[in-house]
C-alpha positions in Angstrom: 2.2 31.9 -43.1 0.5 34.2 -40.7 3.2 36.9 -40.4 1.7 40.4 -40.6 4.1 42.4 -42.8 2.0 45.5 -42.1 3.0 45.4 -38.4 5.3 48.2 -37.2 8.6 47.5 -38.9 12.0 46.8 -37.3 14.5 49.6 -37.8 17.8 48.3 -39.1 20.6 50.6 -37.9 23.2 49.3 -40.4 23.7 49.1 -44.1 21.7 46.4 -45.9 24.3 45.6 -48.5 25.1 42.7 -50.8 23.1 39.7 -50.0 21.8 41.0 -46.7 18.5 41.8 -48.4 17.9 38.1 -49.0 17.6 37.4 -45.3 16.3 40.8 -44.1 13.1 40.5 -46.1 9.9 42.4 -45.0 8.3 39.1 -44.0 11.4 38.0 -41.9 11.6 41.4 -40.2 7.9 41.3 -39.3 8.4 37.8 -37.8 11.4 39.2 -35.8 9.3 42.1 -34.6 6.7 39.9 -33.3 9.2 37.7 -31.4 10.6 40.9 -29.8 7.2 42.3 -28.8 5.9 39.0 -27.4 9.0 37.8 -25.5 11.5 40.6 -24.9 9.8 41.8 -21.7 10.1 38.4 -20.1 13.7 38.2 -21.2 14.5 41.4 -19.4 12.7 40.3 -16.3 14.7 37.1 -16.3 18.0 39.0 -16.6 16.9 41.1 -13.7 16.2 38.0 -11.7 19.8 36.9 -12.3 21.0 40.1 -10.8 18.7 39.7 -7.7 20.0 36.2 -7.2 23.6 37.4 -7.5 23.0 39.8 -4.6 22.1 36.8 -2.4 25.3 34.9 -3.5 27.3 38.0 -2.8 25.8 38.0 0.7 27.0 34.5 1.3 24.2 32.2 0.0 25.2 29.1 -2.0 23.3 27.6 -4.9 21.0 24.7 -4.0 18.3 22.5 -5.6 14.9 24.2 -5.7 12.4 23.1 -3.1 9.5 24.3 -5.3 10.4 22.0 -8.2 11.1 18.8 -6.1 8.2 17.1 -7.8 9.7 17.6 -11.2 13.0 16.0 -10.1 11.1 13.1 -8.5 8.7 12.6 -11.3 8.8 9.7 -13.8 8.8 11.5 -17.2 10.8 11.5 -20.3 11.5 13.9 -23.2 9.8 13.5 -26.6 11.3 11.2 -29.2 14.5 12.6 -30.8 15.0 12.5 -34.6 17.1 9.9 -36.4 19.8 12.3 -37.5 20.5 13.3 -33.8 20.6 9.7 -32.5 24.3 9.3 -33.1 26.3 12.4 -32.0 29.6 10.8 -31.0 31.7 13.6 -32.3 30.6 17.2 -32.8 32.7 20.0 -34.3 32.0 23.7 -33.5 33.1 26.9 -35.1 32.1 30.3 -36.4 29.6 30.9 -39.2 32.0 32.1 -42.0 31.5 30.4 -45.3 34.8 28.4 -45.5 34.5 27.2 -41.9 30.9 26.0 -42.4 31.9 24.0 -45.5 35.0 22.5 -43.8 33.1 21.6 -40.6 30.2 20.0 -42.5 32.8 18.0 -44.5 35.0 17.1 -41.4 33.6 13.6 -40.7 32.0 14.7 -37.5 28.4 13.6 -36.9 27.3 17.1 -36.0 28.4 20.7 -36.7 27.4 23.5 -34.4 27.4 26.7 -36.3 28.1 29.3 -33.7 26.6 32.8 -33.6 27.8 33.1 -30.0 31.1 32.6 -28.3 33.1 31.6 -31.4 31.9 34.5 -33.5 32.6 38.2 -32.9 29.1 39.8 -33.3 29.8 42.3 -36.0 26.8 43.1 -38.1 28.7 41.7 -41.2 29.5 38.4 -39.4 26.0 37.9 -38.1 24.3 38.5 -41.5 26.9 36.6 -43.5 26.3 33.6 -41.2 22.5 33.7 -42.0 23.2 33.9 -45.7 25.6 31.0 -45.5 23.2 28.8 -43.6 20.3 29.7 -46.0 22.6 28.7 -48.9 23.4 25.4 -47.1 19.8 24.3 -47.2 19.2 25.7 -50.7 22.1 23.6 -52.0 24.2 26.7 -52.9 27.0 26.6 -50.4 30.3 26.9 -52.3 33.4 29.0 -51.8 36.4 30.0 -53.7 39.3 31.4 -51.7 40.2 34.8 -53.3 43.9 34.4 -52.1 44.6 30.9 -53.2 41.9 30.2 -55.9 41.0 27.0 -54.1 37.4 25.9 -54.3 35.3 24.4 -51.5 32.1 22.5 -51.9 30.0 20.2 -49.7 30.5 16.4 -49.9 27.5 14.1 -50.4 27.6 13.1 -46.7 27.9 15.9 -44.3 27.4 16.6 -40.6 24.0 17.3 -39.1 23.7 21.1 -38.6 22.8 22.6 -35.2 22.8 26.4 -34.8 23.8 28.2 -31.6 22.1 31.7 -31.3 23.4 34.2 -28.9 22.5 34.0 -25.2 19.7 35.8 -23.5 22.0 38.5 -22.2 23.4 39.7 -25.6 21.7 42.4 -27.7 21.6 43.0 -31.4 22.1 46.8 -31.5 21.6 47.0 -35.2 18.0 45.8 -35.1 15.5 47.9 -33.1 11.9 47.4 -32.4 9.9 50.4 -31.0 13.2 52.0 -30.1 14.5 49.0 -28.2 17.5 46.9 -29.2 16.5 43.3 -30.1 17.7 40.3 -28.2 20.6 38.8 -30.1 19.3 35.3 -29.4 15.8 36.1 -30.8 17.4 37.8 -33.9 19.7 34.8 -34.6 17.0 32.2 -33.9 14.3 34.0 -35.8 16.1 34.6 -39.0 17.4 31.0 -39.2 14.1 29.5 -38.3 12.2 31.7 -40.7 14.4 31.0 -43.7 15.6 27.4 -43.0 13.1 25.4 -40.9 11.1 24.1 -43.8 14.0 23.6 -46.2 15.9 21.7 -43.5 12.9 19.4 -42.9 12.5 18.9 -46.6 16.1 17.7 -46.7 15.5 15.1 -44.0 16.8 17.1 -41.1 15.2 19.8 -39.1 15.6 23.1 -37.2 18.0 22.2 -34.4 19.5 24.6 -31.9 22.1 24.7 -29.2 21.0 27.1 -26.4 23.8 28.8 -24.4 24.2 30.6 -21.0 20.9 29.8 -19.4 20.7 30.0 -15.6 17.3 28.7 -14.7 14.3 26.6 -15.8 12.3 29.8 -16.3 14.8 30.9 -19.0 14.3 27.5 -20.6 10.5 28.0 -20.4 10.9 31.2 -22.3 12.8 29.5 -25.1 10.1 26.8 -25.2 7.4 29.4 -25.5 9.4 31.1 -28.3 9.6 27.7 -30.1 5.9 27.0 -29.8 5.0 30.5 -31.1 7.5 30.2 -34.0 6.3 26.8 -35.1 2.6 27.7 -34.9 3.1 31.0 -36.7 5.1 29.5 -39.6 3.0 26.3 -39.9 5.7 23.9 -38.6 4.4 21.1 -36.4 5.0 21.9 -32.7 7.8 19.7 -31.4 9.8 19.8 -34.7 12.4 22.1 -33.2 15.0 20.2 -31.2 17.3 21.9 -28.7 20.4 20.9 -26.8 21.1 23.1 -23.8 24.6 23.9 -22.7 24.9 23.6 -19.0 27.6 26.2 -18.6 26.4 28.2 -15.6 26.5 27.2 -12.0 22.9 27.9 -11.2 21.8 25.7 -14.2 23.6 22.7 -12.8 21.1 22.7 -9.9 18.1 22.8 -12.4 19.1 20.3 -15.0 15.9 18.2 -14.5 13.8 21.3 -14.6 15.4 22.6 -17.8 14.8 19.2 -19.5 11.2 19.3 -18.3 10.4 22.8 -19.5 11.8 21.9 -23.0 10.7 18.2 -23.0 8.7 18.5 -26.2 11.8 20.1 -28.0 14.6 18.5 -26.1 17.6 16.7 -27.6 20.1 16.8 -24.7 22.4 18.7 -22.4 26.1 19.6 -23.0 28.9 20.2 -20.5 30.1 23.7 -21.5 33.0 23.3 -19.2 35.0 26.5 -19.9 32.1 28.8 -19.4 31.1 26.7 -16.4 34.4 27.5 -14.7 33.8 31.2 -15.5 30.3 31.0 -14.0 31.5 29.2 -10.9 34.0 32.0 -10.3 31.5 34.7 -11.2 28.6 33.5 -9.1 30.7 32.8 -6.0 33.2 35.6 -6.5 32.5 37.3 -3.1 33.0 34.1 -1.1 36.5 33.4 0.1 36.0 29.6 0.3 35.4 29.5 -3.5 38.9 30.9 -4.4 40.2 29.0 -7.4 43.7 27.7 -8.3 45.4 28.1 -11.6 43.0 27.5 -14.5 45.3 24.8 -15.9 44.8 22.5 -12.8 41.0 22.6 -12.9 40.4 19.4 -14.8 37.2 17.4 -15.5 38.4 14.5 -13.4 37.9 16.1 -10.0 36.0 18.6 -7.8 33.0 20.5 -9.1 33.7 19.7 -12.8 33.7 16.0 -12.3 30.5 16.2 -10.1 28.5 18.2 -12.6 29.5 16.1 -15.6 28.4 12.9 -13.9 25.2 14.6 -12.7 24.5 15.6 -16.3 24.9 12.1 -17.6 22.7 10.6 -14.9 20.0 13.3 -15.3 19.9 13.2 -19.1 19.8 9.4 -19.4 17.0 9.1 -16.9 14.9 11.4 -19.1 15.9 9.9 -22.5 18.0 12.8 -23.5 21.6 12.9 -24.7 24.5 13.9 -22.5 27.2 15.6 -24.5 30.8 16.0 -23.3 33.0 19.0 -23.4 35.3 20.8 -25.8 38.8 19.6 -26.8 40.3 23.0 -27.8 43.7 21.6 -29.0 44.8 22.3 -32.5 47.6 20.8 -34.5 51.1 21.9 -33.5 52.8 22.6 -36.8 56.5 21.8 -37.0 56.7 19.9 -33.7 55.6 16.4 -34.0 56.4 15.5 -30.4 54.3 18.4 -29.1 51.5 17.5 -31.5 51.4 13.9 -30.3 51.4 15.1 -26.7 48.4 17.3 -27.4 46.5 14.5 -29.1 47.3 12.2 -26.2 45.6 14.7 -23.9 42.6 14.8 -26.1 42.5 11.0 -26.3 42.6 10.6 -22.5 39.9 13.3 -22.0 37.6 11.6 -24.5 38.1 8.1 -23.0 37.1 9.6 -19.6 33.9 11.0 -21.2 33.0 7.9 -23.1 33.6 5.5 -20.2 31.6 7.8 -17.9 28.6 7.5 -20.2 28.6 10.6 -22.4 26.9 10.1 -25.8 29.4 12.3 -27.7 31.9 15.1 -27.4 33.1 18.3 -28.9 36.3 19.2 -30.9 37.4 22.6 -32.2 39.5 21.4 -35.2 38.9 18.9 -38.1 42.2 17.1 -37.3 40.8 16.1 -33.9 37.7 14.5 -35.4 39.4 11.1 -36.1 41.1 11.2 -32.6 37.8 11.6 -30.8 36.0 9.3 -33.2 38.4 6.4 -32.6 37.8 6.6 -28.8 34.0 6.8 -29.1 33.9 4.0 -31.8 35.9 1.8 -29.5 34.1 2.5 -26.2 30.6 3.2 -27.6 29.8 0.6 -30.4 26.1 1.6 -30.1 24.7 5.0 -31.5 24.5 6.4 -28.0 24.7 5.4 -24.3 21.1 6.2 -23.2 21.0 2.8 -21.5 23.9 3.8 -19.2 21.8 5.2 -16.4 24.7 5.7 -13.9 22.4 4.8 -11.0 25.6 4.2 -9.1 26.3 8.0 -9.0 25.2 10.2 -6.1 26.0 13.9 -6.6 25.3 16.2 -3.7 25.1 20.0 -3.4 28.5 19.9 -1.6 30.0 17.9 -4.6 28.8 20.5 -7.0 30.4 23.3 -5.0 33.7 21.5 -4.2 36.7 23.7 -5.3 39.6 22.2 -7.1 42.9 21.9 -5.1 46.1 23.3 -6.5 48.4 26.3 -6.5 48.1 29.8 -7.8 51.2 30.8 -9.7 52.8 33.7 -11.4 52.8 31.6 -14.5 49.0 31.2 -14.3 48.5 34.9 -13.7 50.7 35.7 -16.7 48.8 33.2 -18.9 45.5 34.8 -17.9 46.8 38.2 -18.9 48.4 37.1 -22.1 45.5 35.0 -23.4 42.8 37.4 -22.2 44.2 40.5 -23.9 45.0 38.7 -27.2 41.6 37.2 -27.4 39.8 40.5 -26.8 42.0 42.2 -29.4 41.1 39.6 -32.0 37.4 39.8 -31.1 37.5 43.6 -31.6 38.8 42.9 -35.1 35.9 40.6 -35.8 37.4 37.2 -35.0 35.7 35.1 -32.4 37.6 31.8 -32.7 41.3 32.6 -32.1 44.2 30.2 -32.1 46.5 31.0 -29.2 49.3 28.8 -27.9 48.1 25.7 -29.7 44.5 26.0 -28.5 41.4 27.3 -30.3 40.0 29.9 -27.9 36.6 31.5 -27.7 35.1 34.1 -25.5 34.9 31.7 -22.5 38.7 31.7 -22.1 38.9 35.4 -21.9 36.0 35.4 -19.4 37.8 32.9 -17.1 41.1 34.9 -17.4 39.6 38.3 -16.3 37.3 36.7 -13.7 40.0 34.8 -12.0 42.3 37.9 -11.8 39.4 39.9 -10.4 38.8 37.1 -7.8 42.4 36.8 -6.8 42.8 40.6 -6.4 39.5 40.9 -4.5 40.6 38.3 -1.9 44.3 39.1 -1.9 45.0 35.5 -2.9 48.5 34.2 -2.3 50.7 32.8 -5.0 52.8 29.8 -4.3 55.8 32.0 -3.7 54.0 33.8 -0.9 53.2 37.1 -2.8 49.6 38.4 -2.6 47.9 39.2 -5.9 47.4 43.0 -5.9 46.5 45.6 -8.5 50.1 46.7 -8.5 51.4 43.1 -9.2 48.7 42.7 -12.0 49.7 46.0 -13.7 53.4 45.2 -13.5 52.9 41.7 -15.1 50.6 43.2 -17.6 53.2 45.7 -18.7 55.8 43.0 -19.0 53.6 40.7 -21.0 52.5 43.4 -23.4 56.2 44.4 -23.9 57.0 40.8 -24.8 54.0 40.6 -27.2 55.1 43.8 -28.9 58.5 42.1 -29.6 57.2 38.7 -30.6 54.1 39.5 -32.8 55.1 39.7 -36.5 55.1 42.7 -38.7 54.1 45.4 -36.3 50.8 43.6 -35.5 50.9 45.1 -32.0 50.9 48.7 -33.3 48.5 48.1 -36.2 46.0 46.0 -34.2 43.5 47.0 -31.5 45.7 46.2 -28.5 45.3 49.6 -26.8 41.6 49.1 -26.6 41.9 45.4 -25.6 44.4 46.3 -22.8 42.0 49.0 -21.5 39.0 46.7 -21.5 40.9 43.8 -19.8 42.4 46.2 -17.2 39.1 47.9 -16.4 37.3 44.6 -16.0 40.1 43.0 -13.9 40.4 46.0 -11.5 36.9 47.3 -11.3 35.1 47.5 -7.9 32.1 45.8 -9.3 32.1 42.7 -11.6 30.8 43.0 -15.2 28.6 40.1 -16.0 30.1 39.5 -19.4 33.1 41.1 -21.1 31.3 40.8 -24.4 28.7 43.5 -23.3 31.1 46.5 -22.9 33.3 45.1 -25.7 30.3 44.9 -28.0 30.0 48.7 -27.8 33.6 49.0 -28.9 32.9 47.0 -32.1 
């Protein structure tokens, strides 16, 4: 251990109560401070580079493969060997980091559980710190829970899922931790605390410090994570290469740099994942000023066609050529209680989606609810009898720049506009109350859904998009439908929930972001200040 606890301390701008002191130790805080001082400057430069590139997109430029990294794409190289407990990832479950959720997910029968400090968690200080305590307890063998309402006890089974942790993306701050007067990166904060407390205990238990990395937009952002990994391992005396990362390809620019991202993280790489909901959001956001990128209703943008099909096939081909795993996308469906026909229809959709993924060559997939684990498992067990499909190279696939930019065909409808309003506002309202994974209309939604909703409304208004009935989408139409949808919610939500919740703030945030002249990069940034 070479952490200097005499270094200038981090200032914690929140109460350190209960068990928070167990993770916010002087040694851990000194480690976080060093991460910030070494890497935050580059993080800010890379975020500025995103903004500069966006100016070019807004002026009409389209994303393309990079000329300067052609040798990396053409080269004959592979990622480092991947540990045994990540060789079979056929079904992964994701969810927030509250204690009961972690236990249920680890016990779910899925091969992997992604504990999410990002889009499935509202980043209140209490949520972020409780999550770190819970994960520390998992590796210490102390993860139990008794529900105070029901008295039911929860404990880990003997055989549980492999744990992977998703820290926040490069864009998100942790306002409650400041170094030299600067807010810390949420990603460095989440990564640093988990790695500091759990890397060695995870290794001793036969696993390791594994991470999912979200929202990256370039190989230079991947290089920054790689440098963070090397520093962290060297500082804490963990062999370099022990960390294994899976990168979510959930931004349009990153789809053009998949080889390069794998290359930058090749000593720490476990695979890439199709983060499809955020990918739709990114496609809209990055091409928002371009009329030929106008999207149809969110519901008709499926993985079997246009830019979504192209990028998923490209991801499989790229990963398998390099010896990395290609993970499929999220099935957000949750059981429909009291309606068996609707429940079976939902599960049939999941089954068809997973069969497409398995037959295409994905090595595994995501589900949001434990009841979907056996549904997805049956498909992958049947189609993929081996631990993975690394041998399925998909050399028959050719994906061009034009394929990656092909917009889905379909109508824009009043129903789609209303759905965006209804789901977007309700998600933000729950997020402001500290909930990041929210069941809405038989789907488990996270922040990506609200991002698509407001981005699509902004895009339709900006371009005066026509609905299938001939009406143009205008600010006036949006406001009229918003008023109607909120009046209906007020009537249908139980027990005065509309009045006692945070709907006024959520409506204001959603309205401002949908109607603003400029386009806010992430709704979670202004919403974070309202937490």
